[in-house]
VOGU-3710 file (C-alpha; in Angstrom, 3 decimals, decimal comma):
1> mslpqrprav> -0,078/0,190/0,083  1,234/3,583/-0,574  1,327/5,405/2,551  -1,325/8,212/2,740  -0,314/11,841/3,078  0,657/12,682/6,606  0,630/8,761/7,626  -0,156/7,540/11,034  2,588/5,435/12,264  3,545/3,432/15,456
11> itgagsglgr> 7,178/2,353/15,968  8,502/0,136/18,709  12,205/0,384/19,651  12,146/4,003/18,328  14,417/5,336/20,908  17,471/4,771/18,660  18,994/3,014/15,718  16,605/2,060/12,991  13,555/2,855/15,193  14,706/6,464/15,341
21> alsvevarrr> 15,419/6,685/11,526  11,856/5,195/10,847  10,247/7,793/13,058  12,127/10,578/11,243  11,410/9,133/7,828  7,617/9,188/8,556  7,812/12,735/9,792  9,393/13,959/6,615  6,299/12,900/5,062  4,550/14,987/7,526
31> grvvvsdvna> 3,297/12,006/9,202  2,127/11,508/12,994  4,161/8,993/15,122  3,528/7,315/18,339  7,303/6,788/19,169  7,287/3,888/21,697  10,523/2,473/23,673  11,184/0,776/26,731  13,584/3,781/27,584  11,325/6,979/27,806
41> asaeetahev> 14,237/9,455/27,672  15,433/7,904/24,493  11,746/7,907/23,094  11,466/11,774/24,026  14,785/12,462/22,050  13,079/10,816/19,097  10,124/12,684/19,627  11,929/15,864/19,342  13,542/14,742/16,027  10,072/13,963/14,631
51> ereggeawvv> 8,798/17,303/15,495  12,002/18,915/14,062  11,159/17,100/10,667  7,773/18,618/10,654  6,030/15,792/12,077  3,920/15,157/14,992  4,944/12,972/17,921  3,416/10,985/20,883  5,642/9,220/23,229  4,175/6,068/24,869
61> pcdvtkpeav> 6,914/4,098/26,835  6,439/0,075/26,345  7,986/-3,050/27,254  7,351/-5,180/24,067  7,776/-8,328/26,112  4,708/-7,517/28,274  1,449/-8,359/26,332  -0,603/-6,136/28,547  1,676/-3,149/27,865  1,527/-3,656/23,962
71> eslaresesa> -2,195/-3,905/24,207  -2,243/-0,529/25,959  -0,072/0,744/23,446  -2,631/-0,235/20,728  -5,458/1,573/22,629  -3,200/4,673/23,180  -2,311/4,850/19,646  -5,808/4,346/18,190  -7,149/6,991/20,608  -4,381/9,518/19,664
81> lggvdlvvnn> -4,356/9,038/15,843  -7,738/7,837/15,022  -6,439/4,882/13,426  -3,005/3,544/12,237  -1,552/3,282/8,806  1,608/1,662/9,660  2,588/-0,610/12,617  6,453/-1,149/12,840  7,674/-4,006/15,024  11,179/-3,043/15,445
91> agvasagevg> 12,298/-3,540/19,019  15,216/-5,851/19,162  18,252/-7,071/20,942  21,326/-9,103/20,317  22,959/-12,257/21,692  25,682/-14,651/20,730  27,403/-17,797/21,995  27,740/-21,286/21,783  24,721/-23,475/22,151  24,945/-24,920/25,395
101> mlpladwkht> 27,111/-22,145/26,796  25,270/-19,095/26,287  22,805/-18,786/29,349  19,324/-20,014/28,963  18,416/-16,412/30,811  20,022/-14,881/27,742  17,941/-17,211/25,369  14,567/-16,032/27,070  15,719/-12,291/26,931  16,191/-12,512/23,410
111> ldvnlwgvih> 13,253/-14,436/22,359  11,227/-12,431/24,765  12,022/-9,189/22,911  12,906/-10,241/19,245  10,125/-12,878/18,900  7,494/-12,366/21,387  7,677/-8,668/20,864  6,752/-8,989/17,550  4,013/-11,634/18,164  2,661/-9,244/21,035
121> gchafvpllr> 2,672/-6,269/18,430  1,095/-8,340/15,801  -1,686/-9,840/18,283  -2,474/-6,469/19,508  -2,519/-4,253/16,183  -3,712/-6,625/13,478  -7,231/-6,629/14,936  -7,445/-2,944/14,325  -6,077/-3,160/10,755  -8,652/-5,809/10,147
131> rqgtghvlni> -11,413/-3,580/11,128  -9,924/-0,807/9,104  -9,499/-2,929/5,894  -6,253/-1,049/5,359  -2,862/-0,421/7,004  0,593/-2,087/6,899  2,745/-4,094/9,357  6,498/-3,722/8,847  8,245/-6,521/11,081  12,076/-5,898/11,526
141> asaaglltap> 13,874/-8,826/11,202  17,643/-9,440/9,902  19,452/-11,189/7,467  20,282/-13,526/10,128  16,955/-14,766/9,866  17,679/-15,922/6,353  21,375/-16,644/6,435  22,127/-18,209/9,713  25,766/-17,419/11,222  27,304/-19,571/13,869
151> ymgpynvtka> 27,481/-18,610/17,373  24,346/-16,406/16,906  21,666/-19,056/18,000  19,014/-17,140/19,896  19,375/-14,251/17,276  18,953/-16,579/14,363  16,118/-18,430/15,614  14,218/-15,195/16,630  14,612/-13,285/13,355  13,772/-16,385/11,233
161> avvslsetly> 10,696/-16,973/13,259  9,699/-13,193/12,504  10,200/-14,035/8,941  8,014/-16,944/9,198  5,211/-14,998/11,055  5,471/-12,182/8,348  5,034/-14,653/5,563  2,149/-16,287/7,282  0,494/-12,600/8,060  0,975/-11,645/4,567
171> meleplgvgv> -1,121/-14,586/3,142  -3,746/-14,064/5,887  -4,115/-10,066/5,645  -3,585/-9,573/1,802  -6,810/-10,407/0,632  -8,472/-7,978/3,213  -6,172/-4,903/1,822  -3,626/-4,846/4,812  -0,043/-5,034/3,626  2,979/-6,882/5,307
181> tvacpmffrt> 6,575/-6,477/4,702  9,408/-8,059/6,666  12,871/-6,240/6,573  16,145/-8,476/6,537  19,194/-5,935/6,707  22,865/-6,995/6,864  25,189/-4,967/9,135  24,673/-1,293/9,470  25,481/1,296/12,022  23,804/1,133/15,159
191> niaaagrfte> 24,541/0,097/18,912  22,779/-3,215/18,764  26,168/-5,357/18,944  27,800/-3,238/21,602  24,707/-3,594/23,661  24,360/-7,240/23,157  24,883/-10,382/25,504  27,584/-12,614/24,811  29,080/-15,573/26,427  32,240/-15,172/28,424
201> seragnlkka> 34,327/-17,900/26,039  37,364/-16,855/24,170  35,193/-17,458/20,911  32,237/-15,284/21,899  34,537/-12,607/23,014  36,216/-12,606/19,754  32,692/-12,697/18,182  31,510/-9,813/19,939  34,712/-7,766/19,082  34,073/-8,582/15,306
211> atrlvekasg> 30,455/-7,853/15,379  31,196/-4,497/16,969  33,802/-3,836/14,220  31,631/-4,911/11,451  28,713/-2,441/12,819  31,237/0,351/13,221  32,677/0,011/9,802  29,356/-0,893/8,039  28,692/1,495/4,903  24,941/1,191/5,365
221> radevarecl> 23,375/3,651/7,624  19,915/3,564/9,556  18,519/6,389/7,368  19,335/4,626/4,186  17,662/1,368/5,580  14,759/3,126/7,036  14,018/4,740/3,280  14,332/1,316/1,758  12,152/-0,010/4,243  9,303/2,497/3,693
231> ravandalyv> 9,635/2,290/-0,416  9,080/-1,589/0,202  5,954/-0,607/2,024  4,808/1,649/-0,646  5,278/-0,969/-3,219  3,525/-3,689/-1,036  6,600/-5,732/-1,084  6,583/-8,741/1,196  10,489/-9,022/1,566  13,098/-6,048/1,806
241> lpmasgrwfw> 16,653/-6,841/1,734  18,201/-3,509/1,630  21,798/-4,403/1,109  22,966/-6,006/-2,098  25,263/-8,581/-0,320  22,503/-9,863/1,463  20,328/-10,386/-1,512  23,361/-12,170/-3,326  23,999/-14,482/-0,376  20,062/-15,163/0,033
251> rlkrlapelf> 20,089/-16,173/-3,616  23,376/-18,407/-3,182  21,805/-20,248/-0,073  18,489/-20,985/-2,131  20,248/-22,009/-5,103  22,973/-24,144/-3,363  22,239/-24,503/0,444  25,254/-27,033/0,918  27,785/-24,501/-0,728  26,556/-21,781/1,050
261> fkgvllaqkh> 27,250/-23,364/4,435  30,677/-25,018/3,194  31,592/-21,289/2,426  30,641/-20,103/5,696  32,599/-22,860/7,598  35,541/-22,178/5,427  35,298/-18,442/6,061  35,085/-19,334/9,922  38,349/-21,578/9,703  40,317/-18,851/8,112
271> ytpkeraeg> 38,659/-16,123/10,436  39,222/-17,900/13,997  43,261/-18,014/14,075  43,266/-14,338/13,344  40,744/-13,482/15,895  42,701/-15,491/18,427  46,019/-13,675/17,710  44,607/-10,329/17,828  43,012/-11,131/21,446
//
């Protein structure tokens, strides 16, 4: 669906990174944005940016791991905006480590935010979109949900599940005039890696250093990813892979999955000794 003039959007995890960039991009369309984040102070900062760009902002703090909080977010959003054109389930966290070594508490934290947060968002907002007969859901997954890197079990699992949920929703909602898009970006500059949870093993420590470097040196920016996401929404595209590298890796995996995984293992074999030497 093409976003209407002055679109009405609800964005979770909007206090920083891609969530903030999406809020600003909606504001540049003179949109109205419910800025939601577990960190109220960060959400207020985003709201100020929205208003500087010509949009209107309402701050509604929300912990997406709590279904009652997301239900309240949906009610407050409908009351403030009179309806919703775009729901963005963006809140997310990172964790990494070997299966069997990463604490189960970290698995649960990642599942609660990355997967259950999206489920709660869809559960609370999709009935509203059904009643409207219009609107769009944008779920933020990751290339990790399509490509599967080692030592990122919880993150991979949650993002793959978000892709599957989005595909399911697409088939359910398209006949009703409601759109669904799932975003699967590669690395871009944000603070998610630095704030992630990692095991204390040598390998996981090296992984955190590498992930932080990849994010810091990534050529992609959050504002570029945000524009690609909104372009995909306007085109009613199910998938958006903003980076060319992600699209090529996904093609290779679908065309020759065993070759893809052998390539990942080979890269890992060459990469690990270098990381240990640097550590």
